[in-house]
All heavy atoms as a GROMACS GRO file, in nm:
protein
  573
    1CYS      N    1   1.408  -1.860   0.217
    1CYS     CA    2   1.353  -1.740   0.283
    1CYS      C    3   1.474  -1.679   0.362
    1CYS      O    4   1.528  -1.748   0.444
    1CYS     CB    5   1.244  -1.780   0.375
    1CYS     SG    6   1.113  -1.875   0.290
    2GLN      N    7   1.489  -1.552   0.340
    2GLN     CA    8   1.594  -1.490   0.415
    2GLN      C    9   1.567  -1.337   0.426
    2GLN      O   10   1.489  -1.278   0.348
    2GLN     CB   11   1.729  -1.509   0.354
    2GLN     CG   12   1.738  -1.466   0.208
    2GLN     CD   13   1.874  -1.508   0.146
    2GLN    OE1   14   1.955  -1.566   0.202
    2GLN    NE2   15   1.894  -1.464   0.021
    3GLY      N   16   1.628  -1.272   0.521
    3GLY     CA   17   1.606  -1.129   0.544
    3GLY      C   18   1.743  -1.067   0.566
    3GLY      O   19   1.835  -1.126   0.610
    4ALA      N   20   1.744  -0.940   0.535
    4ALA     CA   21   1.871  -0.863   0.554
    4ALA      C   22   1.834  -0.713   0.568
    4ALA      O   23   1.731  -0.665   0.515
    4ALA     CB   24   1.964  -0.884   0.444
    5ILE      N   25   1.926  -0.638   0.630
    5ILE     CA   26   1.921  -0.489   0.639
    5ILE      C   27   2.005  -0.441   0.526
    5ILE      O   28   2.118  -0.481   0.510
    5ILE     CB   29   1.972  -0.436   0.775
    5ILE    CG1   30   1.899  -0.499   0.888
    5ILE    CG2   31   1.973  -0.283   0.773
    5ILE    CD1   32   1.747  -0.466   0.891
    6VAL      N   33   1.947  -0.359   0.435
    6VAL     CA   34   2.019  -0.299   0.326
    6VAL      C   35   2.008  -0.148   0.330
    6VAL      O   36   1.910  -0.093   0.379
    6VAL     CB   37   1.961  -0.358   0.191
    6VAL    CG1   38   1.979  -0.508   0.180
    6VAL    CG2   39   1.820  -0.326   0.172
    7GLN      N   40   2.107  -0.081   0.272
    7GLN     CA   41   2.109   0.058   0.256
    7GLN      C   42   2.054   0.102   0.126
    7GLN      O   43   2.101   0.047   0.024
    7GLN     CB   44   2.249   0.108   0.283
    7GLN     CG   45   2.264   0.263   0.297
    7GLN     CD   46   2.242   0.309   0.432
    7GLN    OE1   47   2.262   0.242   0.528
    7GLN    NE2   48   2.204   0.430   0.447
    8GLU      N   49   1.957   0.188   0.119
    8GLU     CA   50   1.905   0.238  -0.009
    8GLU      C   51   1.904   0.385   0.003
    8GLU      O   52   1.820   0.448   0.068
    8GLU     CB   53   1.759   0.187  -0.038
    8GLU     CG   54   1.711   0.217  -0.173
    8GLU     CD   55   1.578   0.147  -0.201
    8GLU    OE1   56   1.583   0.034  -0.241
    8GLU    OE2   57   1.471   0.216  -0.178
    9GLY      N   58   2.005   0.445  -0.051
    9GLY     CA   59   2.026   0.589  -0.041
    9GLY      C   60   2.063   0.615   0.109
    9GLY      O   61   2.160   0.560   0.160
   10ILE      N   62   1.987   0.709   0.169
   10ILE     CA   63   2.014   0.737   0.315
   10ILE      C   64   1.926   0.648   0.401
   10ILE      O   65   1.934   0.668   0.522
   10ILE     CB   66   1.985   0.887   0.343
   10ILE    CG1   67   1.842   0.927   0.316
   10ILE    CG2   68   2.082   0.971   0.262
   10ILE    CD1   69   1.813   1.063   0.368
   11HIS      N   70   1.845   0.557   0.354
   11HIS     CA   71   1.748   0.484   0.428
   11HIS      C   72   1.802   0.339   0.456
   11HIS      O   73   1.859   0.282   0.364
   11HIS     CB   74   1.612   0.476   0.362
   11HIS     CG   75   1.562   0.614   0.324
   11HIS    ND1   76   1.509   0.696   0.427
   11HIS    CD2   77   1.547   0.685   0.215
   11HIS    CE1   78   1.460   0.805   0.372
   11HIS    NE2   79   1.494   0.806   0.250
   12LYS      N   80   1.769   0.288   0.567
   12LYS     CA   81   1.805   0.146   0.601
   12LYS      C   82   1.662   0.076   0.582
   12LYS      O   83   1.569   0.115   0.647
   12LYS     CB   84   1.855   0.136   0.744
   12LYS     CG   85   2.001   0.188   0.751
   12LYS     CD   86   2.067   0.145   0.877
   12LYS     CE   87   2.215   0.191   0.869
   12LYS     NZ   88   2.299   0.130   0.964
   13LEU      N   89   1.669  -0.035   0.502
   13LEU     CA   90   1.548  -0.111   0.489
   13LEU      C   91   1.575  -0.252   0.535
   13LEU      O   92   1.676  -0.310   0.534
   13LEU     CB   93   1.514  -0.112   0.330
   13LEU     CG   94   1.512   0.016   0.258
   13LEU    CD1   95   1.476  -0.006   0.120
   13LEU    CD2   96   1.409   0.113   0.319
   14ALA      N   97   1.455  -0.310   0.585
   14ALA     CA   98   1.452  -0.448   0.622
   14ALA      C   99   1.388  -0.519   0.511
   14ALA      O  100   1.268  -0.500   0.472
   14ALA     CB  101   1.365  -0.463   0.753
   15VAL      N  102   1.465  -0.604   0.441
   15VAL     CA  103   1.416  -0.671   0.315
   15VAL      C  104   1.417  -0.825   0.342
   15VAL      O  105   1.513  -0.881   0.389
   15VAL     CB  106   1.524  -0.635   0.204
   15VAL    CG1  107   1.475  -0.704   0.078
   15VAL    CG2  108   1.524  -0.482   0.188
   16TYR      N  109   1.303  -0.872   0.305
   16TYR     CA  110   1.279  -1.026   0.314
   16TYR      C  111   1.231  -1.082   0.187
   16TYR      O  112   1.148  -1.019   0.124
   16TYR     CB  113   1.170  -1.043   0.424
   16TYR     CG  114   1.134  -1.189   0.436
   16TYR    CD1  115   1.210  -1.275   0.504
   16TYR    CD2  116   1.004  -1.226   0.387
   16TYR    CE1  117   1.172  -1.412   0.514
   16TYR    CE2  118   0.963  -1.370   0.399
   16TYR     CZ  119   1.049  -1.448   0.461
   16TYR     OH  120   1.006  -1.587   0.477
   17ARG      N  121   1.298  -1.190   0.149
   17ARG     CA  122   1.252  -1.267   0.020
   17ARG      C  123   1.185  -1.396   0.072
   17ARG      O  124   1.243  -1.472   0.136
   17ARG     CB  125   1.371  -1.293  -0.064
   17ARG     CG  126   1.322  -1.357  -0.202
   17ARG     CD  127   1.436  -1.374  -0.298
   17ARG     NE  128   1.510  -1.258  -0.330
   17ARG     CZ  129   1.469  -1.162  -0.416
   17ARG    NH1  130   1.358  -1.183  -0.491
   17ARG    NH2  131   1.546  -1.055  -0.436
   18ASP      N  132   1.052  -1.402   0.034
   18ASP     CA  133   0.978  -1.525   0.076
   18ASP      C  134   0.999  -1.648  -0.018
   18ASP      O  135   1.083  -1.637  -0.110
   18ASP     CB  136   0.826  -1.494   0.083
   18ASP     CG  137   0.764  -1.460  -0.034
   18ASP    OD1  138   0.813  -1.504  -0.150
   18ASP    OD2  139   0.656  -1.392  -0.040
   19GLN      N  140   0.939  -1.760   0.016
   19GLN     CA  141   0.968  -1.884  -0.054
   19GLN      C  142   0.928  -1.874  -0.198
   19GLN      O  143   0.969  -1.958  -0.283
   19GLN     CB  144   0.900  -2.003   0.020
   19GLN     CG  145   0.752  -1.996   0.016
   19GLN     CD  146   0.693  -1.924   0.139
   19GLN    OE1  147   0.766  -1.854   0.214
   19GLN    NE2  148   0.568  -1.937   0.170
   20ASP      N  149   0.841  -1.782  -0.240
   20ASP     CA  150   0.792  -1.764  -0.379
   20ASP      C  151   0.886  -1.664  -0.450
   20ASP      O  152   0.860  -1.632  -0.562
   20ASP     CB  153   0.655  -1.712  -0.382
   20ASP     CG  154   0.556  -1.820  -0.331
   20ASP    OD1  155   0.580  -1.939  -0.344
   20ASP    OD2  156   0.454  -1.783  -0.263
   21GLY      N  157   0.986  -1.607  -0.384
   21GLY     CA  158   1.076  -1.513  -0.440
   21GLY      C  159   1.030  -1.372  -0.438
   21GLY      O  160   1.102  -1.280  -0.489
   22LYS      N  161   0.914  -1.344  -0.376
   22LYS     CA  162   0.871  -1.212  -0.362
   22LYS      C  163   0.946  -1.132  -0.260
   22LYS      O  164   0.976  -1.189  -0.149
   22LYS     CB  165   0.713  -1.216  -0.319
   22LYS     CG  166   0.653  -1.073  -0.312
   22LYS     CD  167   0.510  -1.081  -0.277
   22LYS     CE  168   0.454  -0.938  -0.268
   22LYS     NZ  169   0.323  -0.928  -0.217
   23LEU      N  170   0.974  -1.007  -0.289
   23LEU     CA  171   1.055  -0.920  -0.196
   23LEU      C  172   0.949  -0.837  -0.115
   23LEU      O  173   0.860  -0.777  -0.166
   23LEU     CB  174   1.138  -0.834  -0.291
   23LEU     CG  175   1.272  -0.793  -0.221
   23LEU    CD1  176   1.358  -0.900  -0.178
   23LEU    CD2  177   1.353  -0.703  -0.322
   24HIS      N  178   0.983  -0.832   0.024
   24HIS     CA  179   0.903  -0.758   0.110
   24HIS      C  180   1.001  -0.649   0.168
   24HIS      O  181   1.093  -0.694   0.233
   24HIS     CB  182   0.843  -0.840   0.216
   24HIS     CG  183   0.756  -0.946   0.167
   24HIS    ND1  184   0.618  -0.939   0.159
   24HIS    CD2  185   0.792  -1.074   0.130
   24HIS    CE1  186   0.574  -1.051   0.116
   24HIS    NE2  187   0.675  -1.134   0.096
   25LYS      N  188   0.976  -0.523   0.158
   25LYS     CA  189   1.063  -0.421   0.208
   25LYS      C  190   0.985  -0.328   0.304
   25LYS      O  191   0.874  -0.268   0.271
   25LYS     CB  192   1.109  -0.326   0.091
   25LYS     CG  193   1.200  -0.405  -0.012
   25LYS     CD  194   1.281  -0.317  -0.094
   25LYS     CE  195   1.196  -0.230  -0.187
   25LYS     NZ  196   1.284  -0.139  -0.282
   26VAL      N  197   1.040  -0.302   0.418
   26VAL     CA  198   0.987  -0.218   0.523
   26VAL      C  199   1.100  -0.138   0.586
   26VAL      O  200   1.215  -0.179   0.563
   26VAL     CB  201   0.913  -0.290   0.635
   26VAL    CG1  202   0.794  -0.364   0.580
   26VAL    CG2  203   1.006  -0.395   0.706
   27SER      N  204   1.069  -0.023   0.641
   27SER     CA  205   1.174   0.056   0.709
   27SER      C  206   1.241  -0.037   0.826
   27SER      O  207   1.170  -0.107   0.892
   27SER     CB  208   1.110   0.175   0.777
   27SER     OG  209   1.206   0.239   0.862
   28ALA      N  210   1.362  -0.022   0.838
   28ALA     CA  211   1.441  -0.098   0.938
   28ALA      C  212   1.440  -0.035   1.073
   28ALA      O  213   1.501  -0.074   1.171
   28ALA     CB  214   1.586  -0.123   0.890
   29ILE      N  215   1.379   0.084   1.075
   29ILE     CA  216   1.377   0.169   1.200
   29ILE      C  217   1.258   0.130   1.283
   29ILE      O  218   1.132   0.158   1.246
   29ILE     CB  219   1.378   0.328   1.167
   29ILE    CG1  220   1.506   0.351   1.081
   29ILE    CG2  221   1.375   0.403   1.297
   29ILE    CD1  222   1.510   0.487   1.022
   30CYS      N  223   1.277   0.084   1.405
   30CYS     CA  224   1.174   0.048   1.497
   30CYS      C  225   1.094   0.166   1.538
   30CYS      O  226   1.146   0.286   1.561
   30CYS     CB  227   1.227  -0.018   1.626
   30CYS     SG  228   1.103  -0.062   1.743
   31THR      N  229   0.961   0.163   1.539
   31THR     CA  230   0.873   0.273   1.567
   31THR      C  231   0.866   0.310   1.710
   31THR      O  232   0.806   0.407   1.745
   31THR     CB  233   0.734   0.244   1.514
   31THR    OG1  234   0.682   0.123   1.570
   31THR    CG2  235   0.734   0.233   1.358
   32HIS      N  236   0.932   0.230   1.800
   32HIS     CA  237   0.937   0.262   1.943
   32HIS      C  238   1.031   0.380   1.967
   32HIS      O  239   0.998   0.490   2.007
   32HIS     CB  240   0.971   0.145   2.027
   32HIS     CG  241   0.973   0.163   2.164
   32HIS    ND1  242   1.086   0.134   2.240
   32HIS    CD2  243   0.887   0.225   2.252
   32HIS    CE1  244   1.060   0.165   2.370
   32HIS    NE2  245   0.939   0.215   2.379
   33LEU      N  246   1.173   0.353   1.958
   33LEU     CA  247   1.262   0.454   1.973
   33LEU      C  248   1.368   0.470   1.870
   33LEU      O  249   1.472   0.531   1.896
   33LEU     CB  250   1.328   0.436   2.119
   33LEU     CG  251   1.240   0.454   2.240
   33LEU    CD1  252   1.313   0.416   2.369
   33LEU    CD2  253   1.189   0.596   2.249
   34GLY      N  254   1.344   0.411   1.758
   34GLY     CA  255   1.431   0.429   1.646
   34GLY      C  256   1.552   0.343   1.628
   34GLY      O  257   1.640   0.368   1.554
   35CYS      N  258   1.558   0.230   1.705
   35CYS     CA  259   1.669   0.136   1.688
   35CYS      C  260   1.655   0.058   1.558
   35CYS      O  261   1.538   0.055   1.493
   35CYS     CB  262   1.673   0.035   1.800
   35CYS     SG  263   1.709   0.114   1.961
   36ILE      N  264   1.757   0.000   1.506
   36ILE     CA  265   1.753  -0.071   1.385
   36ILE      C  266   1.718  -0.219   1.418
   36ILE      O  267   1.784  -0.286   1.497
   36ILE     CB  268   1.885  -0.069   1.305
   36ILE    CG1  269   1.929   0.079   1.282
   36ILE    CG2  270   1.878  -0.149   1.181
   36ILE    CD1  271   1.826   0.155   1.192
   37VAL      N  272   1.615  -0.275   1.350
   37VAL     CA  273   1.574  -0.413   1.375
   37VAL      C  274   1.673  -0.506   1.307
   37VAL      O  275   1.753  -0.472   1.232
   37VAL     CB  276   1.433  -0.440   1.317
   37VAL    CG1  277   1.328  -0.358   1.389
   37VAL    CG2  278   1.422  -0.417   1.167
   38HIS      N  279   1.666  -0.636   1.350
   38HIS     CA  280   1.747  -0.746   1.300
   38HIS      C  281   1.663  -0.853   1.263
   38HIS      O  282   1.556  -0.878   1.322
   38HIS     CB  283   1.849  -0.792   1.404
   38HIS     CG  284   1.943  -0.685   1.454
   38HIS    ND1  285   2.062  -0.649   1.384
   38HIS    CD2  286   1.945  -0.610   1.564
   38HIS    CE1  287   2.123  -0.558   1.445
   38HIS    NE2  288   2.063  -0.528   1.550
   39PHE      N  289   1.699  -0.936   1.157
   39PHE     CA  290   1.615  -1.041   1.111
   39PHE      C  291   1.638  -1.168   1.204
   39PHE      O  292   1.749  -1.195   1.232
   39PHE     CB  293   1.648  -1.080   0.971
   39PHE     CG  294   1.562  -1.188   0.912
   39PHE    CD1  295   1.422  -1.157   0.896
   39PHE    CD2  296   1.595  -1.309   0.881
   39PHE    CE1  297   1.328  -1.255   0.842
   39PHE    CE2  298   1.506  -1.407   0.832
   39PHE     CZ  299   1.376  -1.379   0.811
   40ASN      N  300   1.531  -1.230   1.243
   40ASN     CA  301   1.535  -1.351   1.324
   40ASN      C  302   1.490  -1.463   1.232
   40ASN      O  303   1.376  -1.483   1.197
   40ASN     CB  304   1.441  -1.340   1.440
   40ASN     CG  305   1.419  -1.457   1.522
   40ASN    OD1  306   1.462  -1.573   1.483
   40ASN    ND2  307   1.376  -1.438   1.654
   41PRO      N  308   1.589  -1.546   1.184
   41PRO     CA  309   1.559  -1.648   1.087
   41PRO      C  310   1.473  -1.766   1.147
   41PRO      O  311   1.404  -1.829   1.070
   41PRO     CB  312   1.698  -1.701   1.044
   41PRO     CG  313   1.795  -1.662   1.150
   41PRO     CD  314   1.732  -1.540   1.215
   42VAL      N  315   1.481  -1.781   1.272
   42VAL     CA  316   1.407  -1.893   1.338
   42VAL      C  317   1.254  -1.860   1.334
   42VAL      O  318   1.174  -1.944   1.296
   42VAL     CB  319   1.453  -1.926   1.482
   42VAL    CG1  320   1.365  -2.032   1.542
   42VAL    CG2  321   1.597  -1.973   1.470
   43GLU      N  322   1.227  -1.730   1.375
   43GLU     CA  323   1.084  -1.701   1.377
   43GLU      C  324   1.039  -1.626   1.254
   43GLU      O  325   0.923  -1.590   1.241
   43GLU     CB  326   1.071  -1.596   1.504
   43GLU     CG  327   1.101  -1.663   1.632
   43GLU     CD  328   1.001  -1.764   1.674
   43GLU    OE1  329   0.883  -1.758   1.638
   43GLU    OE2  330   1.050  -1.858   1.750
   44ARG      N  331   1.131  -1.593   1.166
   44ARG     CA  332   1.106  -1.517   1.047
   44ARG      C  333   1.034  -1.391   1.082
   44ARG      O  334   0.928  -1.352   1.040
   44ARG     CB  335   1.017  -1.596   0.945
   44ARG     CG  336   1.098  -1.713   0.882
   44ARG     CD  337   1.026  -1.768   0.764
   44ARG     NE  338   1.100  -1.878   0.719
   44ARG     CZ  339   1.050  -1.992   0.662
   44ARG    NH1  340   0.920  -1.996   0.646
   44ARG    NH2  341   1.118  -2.089   0.618
   45SER      N  342   1.103  -1.310   1.165
   45SER     CA  343   1.051  -1.188   1.214
   45SER      C  344   1.163  -1.080   1.219
   45SER      O  345   1.280  -1.115   1.220
   45SER     CB  346   0.983  -1.203   1.354
   45SER     OG  347   1.090  -1.240   1.450
   46TRP      N  348   1.118  -0.961   1.227
   46TRP     CA  349   1.218  -0.842   1.246
   46TRP      C  350   1.204  -0.809   1.394
   46TRP      O  351   1.101  -0.779   1.444
   46TRP     CB  352   1.173  -0.723   1.166
   46TRP     CG  353   1.186  -0.751   1.019
   46TRP    CD1  354   1.088  -0.767   0.929
   46TRP    CD2  355   1.313  -0.763   0.943
   46TRP    NE1  356   1.142  -0.797   0.799
   46TRP    CE2  357   1.278  -0.793   0.808
   46TRP    CE3  358   1.447  -0.761   0.984
   46TRP    CZ2  359   1.370  -0.809   0.713
   46TRP    CZ3  360   1.543  -0.777   0.880
   46TRP    CH2  361   1.508  -0.802   0.748
   47ASP      N  362   1.319  -0.824   1.460
   47ASP     CA  363   1.328  -0.802   1.609
   47ASP      C  364   1.420  -0.683   1.647
   47ASP      O  365   1.518  -0.663   1.589
   47ASP     CB  366   1.389  -0.931   1.684
   47ASP     CG  367   1.310  -1.059   1.656
   47ASP    OD1  368   1.198  -1.048   1.594
   47ASP    OD2  369   1.357  -1.159   1.699
   48CYS      N  370   1.358  -0.604   1.738
   48CYS     CA  371   1.436  -0.481   1.782
   48CYS      C  372   1.522  -0.523   1.908
   48CYS      O  373   1.472  -0.572   2.002
   48CYS     CB  374   1.339  -0.370   1.820
   48CYS     SG  375   1.427  -0.225   1.869
   49PRO      N  376   1.654  -0.502   1.892
   49PRO     CA  377   1.739  -0.539   2.008
   49PRO      C  378   1.731  -0.445   2.125
   49PRO      O  379   1.779  -0.480   2.228
   49PRO     CB  380   1.879  -0.541   1.935
   49PRO     CG  381   1.870  -0.431   1.834
   49PRO     CD  382   1.727  -0.440   1.786
   50CYS      N  383   1.671  -0.330   2.110
   50CYS     CA  384   1.668  -0.231   2.216
   50CYS      C  385   1.566  -0.258   2.323
   50CYS      O  386   1.599  -0.263   2.447
   50CYS     CB  387   1.642  -0.089   2.172
   50CYS     SG  388   1.785  -0.044   2.064
   51HIS      N  389   1.442  -0.282   2.288
   51HIS     CA  390   1.338  -0.300   2.393
   51HIS      C  391   1.240  -0.422   2.356
   51HIS      O  392   1.136  -0.429   2.413
   51HIS     CB  393   1.254  -0.171   2.412
   51HIS     CG  394   1.340  -0.060   2.450
   51HIS    ND1  395   1.383   0.042   2.365
   51HIS    CD2  396   1.389  -0.032   2.577
   51HIS    CE1  397   1.457   0.130   2.437
   51HIS    NE2  398   1.466   0.085   2.557
   52GLY      N  399   1.276  -0.508   2.259
   52GLY     CA  400   1.211  -0.630   2.240
   52GLY      C  401   1.093  -0.625   2.140
   52GLY      O  402   1.015  -0.726   2.147
   53SER      N  403   1.068  -0.513   2.078
   53SER     CA  404   0.952  -0.518   1.981
   53SER      C  405   0.985  -0.624   1.872
   53SER      O  406   1.099  -0.647   1.832
   53SER     CB  407   0.934  -0.377   1.921
   53SER     OG  408   0.889  -0.290   2.009
   54ARG      N  409   0.882  -0.685   1.819
   54ARG     CA  410   0.898  -0.780   1.711
   54ARG      C  411   0.792  -0.758   1.603
   54ARG      O  412   0.675  -0.714   1.637
   54ARG     CB  413   0.880  -0.935   1.761
   54ARG     CG  414   0.988  -0.963   1.863
   54ARG     CD  415   0.972  -1.100   1.909
   54ARG     NE  416   0.983  -1.194   1.794
   54ARG     CZ  417   0.893  -1.293   1.777
   54ARG    NH1  418   0.789  -1.316   1.856
   54ARG    NH2  419   0.907  -1.376   1.675
   55PHE      N  420   0.831  -0.771   1.480
   55PHE     CA  421   0.739  -0.738   1.361
   55PHE      C  422   0.748  -0.858   1.270
   55PHE      O  423   0.847  -0.926   1.252
   55PHE     CB  424   0.796  -0.624   1.293
   55PHE     CG  425   0.807  -0.495   1.373
   55PHE    CD1  426   0.925  -0.472   1.447
   55PHE    CD2  427   0.698  -0.405   1.381
   55PHE    CE1  428   0.941  -0.364   1.526
   55PHE    CE2  429   0.716  -0.286   1.474
   55PHE     CZ  430   0.836  -0.266   1.539
   56ASP      N  431   0.633  -0.882   1.195
   56ASP     CA  432   0.638  -0.988   1.097
   56ASP      C  433   0.713  -0.937   0.974
   56ASP      O  434   0.757  -0.815   0.973
   56ASP     CB  435   0.497  -1.039   1.066
   56ASP     CG  436   0.406  -0.951   0.988
   56ASP    OD1  437   0.449  -0.843   0.932
   56ASP    OD2  438   0.291  -0.983   0.979
   57THR      N  439   0.721  -1.014   0.870
   57THR     CA  440   0.806  -0.983   0.754
   57THR      C  441   0.740  -0.868   0.675
   57THR      O  442   0.804  -0.810   0.578
   57THR     CB  443   0.833  -1.099   0.664
   57THR    OG1  444   0.705  -1.158   0.626
   57THR    CG2  445   0.920  -1.197   0.728
   58ASN      N  446   0.605  -0.840   0.702
   58ASN     CA  447   0.544  -0.724   0.636
   58ASN      C  448   0.536  -0.602   0.724
   58ASN      O  449   0.463  -0.499   0.698
   58ASN     CB  450   0.400  -0.770   0.593
   58ASN     CG  451   0.405  -0.873   0.478
   58ASN    OD1  452   0.477  -0.849   0.382
   58ASN    ND2  453   0.334  -0.976   0.499
   59GLY      N  454   0.605  -0.605   0.839
   59GLY     CA  455   0.612  -0.488   0.932
   59GLY      C  456   0.510  -0.484   1.036
   59GLY      O  457   0.507  -0.395   1.124
   60LYS      N  458   0.415  -0.579   1.042
   60LYS     CA  459   0.300  -0.572   1.139
   60LYS      C  460   0.362  -0.613   1.276
   60LYS      O  461   0.438  -0.696   1.292
   60LYS     CB  462   0.195  -0.686   1.099
   60LYS     CG  463   0.078  -0.688   1.193
   60LYS     CD  464  -0.020  -0.791   1.153
   60LYS     CE  465  -0.117  -0.827   1.263
   60LYS     NZ  466  -0.204  -0.940   1.241
   61ILE      N  467   0.306  -0.542   1.380
   61ILE     CA  468   0.362  -0.568   1.514
   61ILE      C  469   0.315  -0.706   1.565
   61ILE      O  470   0.196  -0.734   1.561
   61ILE     CB  471   0.306  -0.457   1.613
   61ILE    CG1  472   0.347  -0.317   1.580
   61ILE    CG2  473   0.340  -0.489   1.758
   61ILE    CD1  474   0.281  -0.211   1.658
   62LEU      N  475   0.418  -0.780   1.616
   62LEU     CA  476   0.386  -0.913   1.682
   62LEU      C  477   0.397  -0.889   1.833
   62LEU      O  478   0.319  -0.962   1.899
   62LEU     CB  479   0.486  -1.012   1.636
   62LEU     CG  480   0.488  -1.054   1.483
   62LEU    CD1  481   0.610  -1.140   1.452
   62LEU    CD2  482   0.354  -1.121   1.451
   63HIS      N  483   0.482  -0.809   1.876
   63HIS     CA  484   0.499  -0.776   2.022
   63HIS      C  485   0.548  -0.639   2.043
   63HIS      O  486   0.646  -0.599   1.966
   63HIS     CB  487   0.597  -0.883   2.072
   63HIS     CG  488   0.628  -0.869   2.218
   63HIS    ND1  489   0.538  -0.907   2.318
   63HIS    CD2  490   0.740  -0.831   2.279
   63HIS    CE1  491   0.596  -0.880   2.434
   63HIS    NE2  492   0.710  -0.828   2.411
   64GLY      N  493   0.499  -0.560   2.135
   64GLY     CA  494   0.534  -0.425   2.162
   64GLY      C  495   0.656  -0.423   2.252
   64GLY      O  496   0.715  -0.519   2.282
   65PRO      N  497   0.698  -0.296   2.274
   65PRO     CA  498   0.628  -0.173   2.299
   65PRO      C  499   0.617  -0.084   2.175
   65PRO      O  500   0.568   0.028   2.189
   65PRO     CB  501   0.715  -0.100   2.400
   65PRO     CG  502   0.850  -0.143   2.369
   65PRO     CD  503   0.841  -0.278   2.325
   66ALA      N  504   0.654  -0.124   2.060
   66ALA     CA  505   0.638  -0.038   1.939
   66ALA      C  506   0.489   0.006   1.921
   66ALA      O  507   0.403  -0.078   1.939
   66ALA     CB  508   0.684  -0.110   1.818
   67PRO      N  509   0.464   0.133   1.900
   67PRO     CA  510   0.327   0.180   1.892
   67PRO      C  511   0.265   0.163   1.757
   67PRO      O  512   0.141   0.176   1.731
   67PRO     CB  513   0.341   0.335   1.923
   67PRO     CG  514   0.482   0.359   1.872
   67PRO     CD  515   0.560   0.235   1.893
   68SER      N  516   0.342   0.139   1.652
   68SER     CA  517   0.290   0.124   1.515
   68SER      C  518   0.371   0.034   1.432
   68SER      O  519   0.500   0.005   1.471
   68SER     CB  520   0.279   0.260   1.451
   68SER     OG  521   0.403   0.330   1.454
   69PRO      N  522   0.321  -0.023   1.318
   69PRO     CA  523   0.401  -0.113   1.240
   69PRO      C  524   0.520  -0.046   1.174
   69PRO      O  525   0.523   0.089   1.170
   69PRO     CB  526   0.295  -0.158   1.135
   69PRO     CG  527   0.180  -0.073   1.151
   69PRO     CD  528   0.190   0.004   1.275
   70LEU      N  529   0.607  -0.121   1.116
   70LEU     CA  530   0.721  -0.066   1.042
   70LEU      C  531   0.664  -0.013   0.907
   70LEU      O  532   0.560  -0.071   0.854
   70LEU     CB  533   0.827  -0.169   1.006
   70LEU     CG  534   0.891  -0.239   1.128
   70LEU    CD1  535   0.979  -0.355   1.084
   70LEU    CD2  536   0.967  -0.131   1.194
   71THR      N  537   0.711   0.085   0.860
   71THR     CA  538   0.660   0.156   0.734
   71THR      C  539   0.696   0.064   0.612
   71THR      O  540   0.806   0.023   0.596
   71THR     CB  541   0.721   0.294   0.711
   71THR    OG1  542   0.696   0.368   0.823
   71THR    CG2  543   0.676   0.355   0.585
   72ILE      N  544   0.589   0.037   0.534
   72ILE     CA  545   0.601  -0.045   0.414
   72ILE      C  546   0.680   0.045   0.305
   72ILE      O  547   0.634   0.154   0.285
   72ILE     CB  548   0.476  -0.096   0.364
   72ILE    CG1  549   0.419  -0.200   0.462
   72ILE    CG2  550   0.490  -0.164   0.225
   72ILE    CD1  551   0.282  -0.257   0.433
   73ILE      N  552   0.770  -0.011   0.245
   73ILE     CA  553   0.842   0.061   0.121
   73ILE      C  554   0.800   0.006  -0.004
   73ILE      O  555   0.808  -0.121  -0.025
   73ILE     CB  556   0.997   0.052   0.146
   73ILE    CG1  557   1.039   0.089   0.285
   73ILE    CG2  558   1.070   0.124   0.032
   73ILE    CD1  559   1.016   0.230   0.317
   74ASP      N  560   0.742   0.086  -0.092
   74ASP     CA  561   0.696   0.038  -0.219
   74ASP      C  562   0.814  -0.008  -0.304
   74ASP      O  563   0.923   0.058  -0.313
   74ASP     CB  564   0.624   0.144  -0.293
   74ASP     CG  565   0.493   0.167  -0.232
   74ASP    OD1  566   0.428   0.081  -0.164
   74ASP    OD2  567   0.453   0.296  -0.237
   75SER      N  568   0.801  -0.121  -0.367
   75SER     CA  569   0.915  -0.177  -0.454
   75SER      C  570   0.922  -0.098  -0.588
   75SER      O  571   0.831  -0.054  -0.636
   75SER     CB  572   0.896  -0.319  -0.478
   75SER     OG  573   0.905  -0.393  -0.357
   0.00000   0.00000   0.00000
């Protein structure tokens, strides 16, 4: 299980591959103020370094101040 920020065209994506090999892609842009999230391998979460928002590997908010989840990107 691992996560990374990847560039796809002009978009930055937060990409996570789970233990079954399935790829999960969400926008890497935090919905609070637009900072780029980073993968936290210990918690398996996307964490925003600017104000502490945290998201699960599918973009769902775990901890605010982000007002909405990360946008899911269709594979």
